[in-house]
C-alpha positions, 0 to 999 in steps of 0.5 A: 513474539507474544500474540495480542489476540486469538487471530495472530498471523492469520491476518496481514496488513499490507502497506503499499507506497506507489506512484499517484498515477498508478492508483486507478490501475492498482485498484482495478488489479485488486478488484480482479483478485477480489480485494475490494477494501482498502484505505488510501492516503496521500503521503510524501517521501523519498527513497532512491529518487532523492527528489529533484530541483525546480525553479520557482519565481527565478529561484532554484530549490530542491524538492526532497519529498515526492508525492506518493499514495499509500494503500493500507489493505487488511487481508486474510492470509490466503489473499496476501500473495494475490494482493501483492502480485496485483499491486506489483503488476499494476504499479510497475512502470514498464516491463522492468520498472523504474526507481520510484515505483514504490514499496510493499510492506507486509505486517502481521495483524493481531486483530481486527474489529468491525465497529458496527457489529463487534465482530473480531478477527478474519470475519471483521475484514 
């Protein structure tokens, strides 16, 4: 795989899709492992949950897309496992978890640039 920047594989982008009700708990867990920077987006999707049926004005319909929250967190490699563990522990429903608790994706982050200063790479995170 070709590297697009001098910092290839030193940084990672963690994308976590979680239940909206778990957002505050996950933010608290992340702060405990000294991860303070993240982007939060409201998203919709479905996996094994496959939606549910609702009745609106007497008509039954299927809701296929369920509301979720997506977190995007850029971290240096040393923070990957603590970040993942914090998300898993805080986002899991009950001791064994439930379908719909979410997913975590870890991607290589080729470069990062702080717009204000022009810093690049791990220092910009």
